[in-house]
C-alpha positions in Angstrom: 79.4 96.1 91.6 83.2 96.1 91.5 83.5 98.7 88.7 81.8 101.3 90.9 84.0 100.5 93.9 87.2 100.7 91.8 86.0 104.0 90.3 85.7 105.4 93.8 89.1 103.9 94.8 91.1 105.5 92.0 89.7 108.9 92.9 90.6 108.4 96.5 94.1 107.2 95.6 94.5 110.3 93.4 93.7 112.5 96.4 96.2 110.6 98.5 98.8 110.9 95.8 98.3 114.7 95.7 98.4 114.9 99.5 101.6 112.8 99.8 103.3 114.7 97.0 102.4 118.1 98.6 103.5 116.8 102.1 106.8 115.5 100.8 107.5 118.7 98.9 106.8 120.9 101.9 108.8 118.6 104.2 111.7 118.5 101.7 111.6 122.3 101.4 112.0 122.8 105.1 114.7 120.1 105.4 117.4 122.7 105.5 119.1 121.5 102.3 119.0 117.8 103.2 117.1 115.7 100.6 115.8 112.2 100.8 114.8 110.1 97.8 112.2 108.0 99.8 110.5 111.3 100.8 110.6 112.8 97.4 109.3 109.7 95.6 106.7 108.6 98.3 103.9 109.8 96.0 104.7 107.0 93.5 103.3 104.2 95.7 99.7 105.5 95.7 100.0 106.6 92.1 101.5 103.5 90.5 100.1 100.9 92.9 96.8 102.6 93.6 95.5 104.9 90.9 96.6 103.0 87.9 95.3 99.5 88.8 92.0 100.9 90.2 91.5 103.0 87.1 92.2 100.0 84.8 89.8 97.8 86.8 87.1 100.4 86.8 87.3 100.7 83.0 87.0 96.9 82.3 83.5 96.2 81.2 83.4 92.7 82.8 83.9 94.2 86.2 80.4 95.5 86.2 79.1 91.9 86.5 81.3 91.0 89.5 79.8 91.5 93.0 81.9 93.3 95.5 81.6 90.2 97.8 83.7 89.2 100.8 86.5 87.6 98.8 87.1 90.6 96.6 86.6 93.0 99.5 89.1 91.2 101.7 91.7 91.2 98.9 91.1 94.9 98.1 91.5 95.7 101.8 94.8 93.8 102.0 96.0 95.4 98.8 95.1 98.9 100.0 96.8 98.2 103.4 99.9 97.2 101.5 99.9 100.4 99.5 99.4 102.4 102.7 102.2 100.5 104.5 104.7 101.2 101.6 103.7 104.8 101.4 104.1 105.4 105.1 107.3 103.4 105.1 108.7 105.7 102.4 107.6 108.8 104.3 109.0 107.6 107.6 112.3 106.7 106.0 112.4 110.1 104.4 111.7 111.8 107.8 114.5 109.8 109.5 117.0 110.5 106.7 116.3 114.2 106.7 116.6 114.3 110.5 120.1 112.7 110.0 119.7 109.4 111.8 118.8 105.8 111.1 116.4 103.4 112.5 116.5 99.6 112.2 112.7 99.3 112.5 112.1 101.0 109.1 112.9 97.8 107.3 109.7 96.2 108.6 107.5 98.5 106.5 108.9 96.8 103.4 108.8 93.4 104.9 105.1 93.8 105.7 104.0 96.0 102.8 105.1 93.9 99.9 103.5 90.7 101.1 100.3 92.5 101.9 100.3 93.9 98.4 101.0 90.6 96.8 98.5 88.5 98.8 95.9 91.2 98.3 96.3 91.2 94.6 96.1 87.4 94.4 92.9 87.4 96.5 91.4 90.1 94.3 92.1 88.1 91.2 90.7 84.9 92.7 87.6 86.8 93.8 87.1 88.4 90.4 87.5 85.1 88.6 85.0 83.4 90.9 82.6 86.3 90.4 82.9 86.1 86.6 82.4 82.3 86.7 79.4 82.6 88.9 77.9 85.3 86.6 78.5 83.1 83.6 76.9 80.1 85.3 73.8 82.1 86.2 73.6 83.5 82.7 73.8 80.0 81.1 71.2 78.7 83.6 68.8 81.5 82.6 69.3 80.8 78.9 68.7 77.1 79.2 65.5 77.6 81.3 
């Protein structure tokens, strides 16, 4: 069921948040006095966009009735890919800034990451609504029989 999957996801995102925070702190420490905001705040993407939504979804009682079917799974995979893209984009931007140069290709992380996140969230909502409706129809069919 979806609640179990989201319970696992928020724990994974919490580990990713800790790793990214530790990585960015160590990288910033050895940056020879050069600091980068994208590097310092890279941990916020998995924390705010990963841990919090997954934690909330794992605590919603109705999510226990929703199957982790292909529609929900595909949406979750796109959403997680969006979070990963934004996190890596922030880290890559930080590395390039600390190194003291620029790169025009870094903008594509944001151009790809936000749509992945948005489309994934929409697909998850659609899949959950369909799952809740299917569960309600099955329940009413059992009651009428």
